[in-house]
C-alpha positions as CSV (number, residue, x, y, z in Angstrom):
1,M,158.7,159.2,50.3
2,Q,160.9,158.3,47.3
3,E,163.2,161.3,48.0
4,A,163.5,160.4,51.7
5,K,164.5,156.8,50.8
6,K,167.1,158.1,48.3
7,D,168.6,160.4,50.9
8,S,168.9,157.6,53.5
9,I,170.7,155.4,50.9
10,F,173.3,158.0,50.3
11,G,173.8,158.7,54.0
12,G,176.2,156.2,55.5
13,L,179.2,153.9,55.1
14,A,178.8,150.4,53.8
15,S,179.7,147.7,56.2
16,G,182.9,145.9,55.3
17,A,184.0,148.6,52.9
18,P,187.7,149.7,52.8
19,V,188.6,152.8,54.7
20,G,187.9,155.9,52.7
21,A,185.2,154.3,50.4
22,D,181.5,155.2,50.7
23,R,178.7,153.3,49.0
24,F,175.8,154.6,47.1
25,P,173.9,151.7,45.5
26,F,172.0,153.3,42.6
27,D,171.3,152.9,38.9
28,P,173.2,155.7,37.2
29,R,170.7,155.7,34.3
30,E,167.9,156.6,36.7
31,Y,169.8,158.8,39.0
32,S,169.1,162.6,39.2
33,P,171.3,164.6,41.5
34,A,169.4,166.1,44.5
35,M,170.5,169.8,44.3
36,S,169.1,172.9,45.9
37,S,167.3,175.5,43.8
38,D,170.4,177.7,43.8
39,S,172.9,175.0,43.2
40,R,175.9,175.7,41.1
41,E,179.3,174.1,40.3
42,L,181.3,174.4,43.5
43,L,184.4,172.3,42.7
44,G,186.3,171.9,39.5
45,I,187.2,168.2,39.1
46,D,190.2,167.0,37.1
47,P,190.2,164.6,35.3
48,P,186.6,164.2,34.4
49,E,187.0,160.4,34.4
50,L,188.9,158.1,36.6
51,I,191.5,156.5,34.3
52,F,193.3,153.3,35.5
53,P,196.1,151.7,33.4
54,F,194.7,148.2,34.1
55,E,197.1,145.4,35.2
56,L,196.2,142.1,36.7
57,K,197.1,141.4,40.3
58,K,198.4,144.9,40.9
59,Q,197.1,147.9,42.9
60,I,196.6,150.9,40.7
61,S,196.0,154.5,41.8
62,C,194.4,157.6,40.2
63,S,194.3,161.1,41.5
64,L,191.5,163.6,41.5
65,H,192.3,167.3,41.6
66,L,189.6,169.3,43.3
67,T,189.6,173.1,42.8
68,N,187.5,175.6,44.8
69,K,187.2,178.7,42.7
70,T,184.6,180.3,45.0
71,D,185.1,182.6,48.0
72,E,183.4,180.1,50.3
73,Y,184.5,177.0,52.2
74,V,183.4,173.9,50.4
75,A,183.0,170.4,52.0
76,F,183.2,167.4,49.7
77,K,182.5,163.7,50.0
78,V,183.5,160.9,47.5
79,K,181.3,157.8,47.1
80,T,181.5,154.8,44.8
81,T,179.3,152.0,43.5
82,S,182.0,149.4,44.4
83,P,183.3,150.2,47.9
84,K,185.1,146.9,48.3
85,K,187.0,147.4,45.1
86,Y,188.3,151.0,45.8
87,C,190.0,152.9,48.6
88,V,189.5,156.7,48.6
89,R,191.8,158.9,50.7
90,P,190.6,161.2,51.9
91,N,187.0,160.3,51.2
92,N,185.8,163.7,52.6
93,G,187.3,167.0,53.4
94,I,187.1,170.8,53.2
95,V,188.6,173.0,50.4
96,A,189.3,176.6,51.4
97,P,188.4,179.4,49.1
98,Q,190.5,179.7,45.9
99,S,192.4,176.5,47.0
100,T,192.8,173.0,45.8
101,S,192.8,169.5,47.3
102,D,193.9,166.1,46.0
103,V,192.1,162.8,46.4
104,L,193.8,159.5,45.8
105,V,191.7,156.6,44.5
106,T,193.3,153.2,44.7
107,M,191.8,150.2,42.9
108,Q,192.6,146.9,44.7
109,A,194.5,144.2,42.7
110,Q,192.1,142.4,40.3
111,R,192.4,138.7,39.4
112,E,190.6,139.0,36.1
113,A,189.9,141.7,33.6
114,P,186.3,142.7,32.7
115,P,185.0,141.8,29.2
116,D,186.4,144.2,26.5
117,M,188.1,146.2,29.3
118,Q,184.7,148.0,30.0
119,C,184.2,149.0,33.6
120,K,180.7,149.8,34.9
121,D,181.9,151.4,38.2
122,K,180.9,154.9,39.0
123,F,182.0,157.6,41.5
124,L,180.1,160.5,42.9
125,V,181.7,163.7,44.2
126,Q,179.3,165.6,46.5
127,S,180.1,169.2,47.6
128,A,178.4,171.8,49.7
129,I,179.1,175.3,51.0
130,V,179.9,175.2,54.7
131,T,181.1,177.5,57.5
132,Q,184.8,178.2,58.2
133,E,184.5,176.6,61.6
134,L,183.5,173.2,60.2
135,T,186.2,170.4,60.3
136,P,186.3,167.2,58.2
137,K,185.2,165.2,61.3
138,D,182.0,167.1,61.3
139,I,181.0,166.2,57.8
140,T,177.9,164.1,57.4
141,G,175.9,162.8,54.5
142,D,173.0,165.0,55.4
143,M,175.0,168.1,54.5
144,F,174.8,167.2,50.8
145,T,171.0,166.9,50.6
146,K,168.6,169.6,49.4
147,E,166.7,169.4,52.7
148,S,169.8,170.7,54.5
149,G,169.3,174.1,53.0
150,N,173.0,174.2,51.9
151,V,174.1,175.1,48.4
152,V,175.1,171.6,47.1
153,D,176.5,170.1,43.9
154,E,177.0,166.5,42.8
155,V,179.2,165.2,39.9
156,K,179.3,161.7,38.6
157,L,182.5,160.2,37.3
158,K,183.0,157.1,35.1
159,V,185.8,154.6,35.5
160,V,187.9,153.9,32.4
161,Y,190.4,151.1,32.0
162,T,193.3,151.6,29.6
163,Q,196.2,149.4,28.5
164,P,199.5,150.2,30.3
165,Q,202.0,151.9,28.1
166,P,205.1,149.7,27.5
167,T,208.4,151.3,28.1
168,S,211.9,150.5,26.8
169,L,215.0,150.2,28.9
170,N,215.8,153.9,28.5
171,G,212.4,154.9,29.9
172,G,210.8,155.8,26.5
173,S,207.7,154.4,24.9
174,E,208.1,151.6,22.4
175,E,205.9,153.4,19.9
176,G,207.9,154.5,16.9
177,L,210.9,152.4,17.9
178,G,210.1,149.5,15.6
179,S,211.6,146.2,16.8
180,L,213.9,147.8,19.3
181,S,212.5,145.6,22.1
182,Y,213.6,142.5,20.1
183,Q,217.0,144.0,19.2
184,E,218.0,144.9,22.7
185,P,218.4,141.2,24.0
186,L,220.4,140.3,20.9
187,A,222.7,143.4,21.5
188,L,223.1,142.4,25.1
189,I,224.1,138.8,24.2
190,S,226.6,140.1,21.7
191,K,228.1,142.5,24.2
192,L,228.4,139.7,26.8
193,K,230.2,137.4,24.3
194,E,232.6,140.2,23.5
195,E,233.3,140.8,27.1
196,K,233.8,137.1,27.7
197,S,236.3,136.8,24.8
198,S,238.2,139.9,26.0
199,A,238.4,138.4,29.5
200,I,239.8,135.1,28.2
201,Q,242.4,136.9,26.2
202,Q,243.5,139.0,29.2
203,N,243.7,135.9,31.3
204,M,245.9,134.2,28.8
205,K,248.1,137.3,28.6
206,L,248.4,137.4,32.3
207,Q,249.3,133.7,32.4
208,E,252.1,134.2,29.9
209,E,253.5,137.2,31.8
210,L,253.4,135.1,35.0
211,D,255.3,132.2,33.4
212,L,257.9,134.7,32.0
213,L,258.3,136.2,35.5
214,R,258.8,132.8,37.0
215,R,261.5,131.9,34.5
216,Q,263.3,135.2,35.1
217,M,263.2,134.7,38.8
218,G,264.5,131.2,38.4
219,S,267.3,132.3,36.2
220,Q,268.3,135.1,38.6
221,H,268.2,132.6,41.6
222,G,270.5,130.2,39.7
223,G,273.0,132.8,38.7
224,F,273.2,134.1,42.2
225,S,274.0,130.5,43.5
226,L,276.8,130.0,41.0
227,V,278.5,133.3,41.8
228,F,278.2,132.5,45.5
229,V,279.9,129.1,45.1
230,L,282.8,130.7,43.1
231,V,283.3,133.3,45.7
232,I,283.4,130.7,48.5
233,A,285.9,128.6,46.5
234,I,288.2,131.6,45.9
235,L,288.1,132.6,49.5
236,G,288.9,129.0,50.5
237,I,291.9,128.9,48.2
238,L,293.2,132.2,49.5
239,L,292.6,131.2,53.1
240,G,294.5,127.9,52.5
241,F,297.3,129.7,50.8
242,L,297.6,132.1,53.8
243,I,297.6,129.3,56.3
244,K,300.4,127.4,54.5
245,R,302.5,130.5,54.5
């Protein structure tokens, strides 16, 4: 009776859960995986923990790498104790023999951090040997119970929050760089001041050159007018002289 109740709990999707998240409300301290008598490790799971660089009000993703080292087709299903908090894509699938499959787990943006950054959420990866003709749409929760007669395996994964690694402007970590993060703004301000001073000097130089050019053009224009007047005067005198003759 107790085993039947446990199997029914693990069976379906929770109402209102994000797409790709299954729910299995259980106490991890009392949980014992329901495996068949000939159960064995079917999928290698990397990493062994779901590690999230925790940041407030930001979605964070973590990848699971599933490796099938057997010569059989293995179906898998991913469940979590907090279905409204996580989105798993895909939450089930089939891994071909000697192949791999990736699962992306996304944590929804959180408004507050847990005490001491300790997370109590758990994930469960169920796997079972299936036939080649099976498709992901045919996967049901009953396939991963010992009553199904399948060779099954279940692996629990913890969720771990870490502090995000700060990076400098050149993409490197601040560790070992001393007070570089404080020096960079000062260096930037100093560089801007130098550029401003250089721009002012260039502007003054251009203004001086412009004034000199204006004076030269004025001088040339005045000289041209005087010569023109003298030529007209000479021509007038010559013309008058020729008329009198």
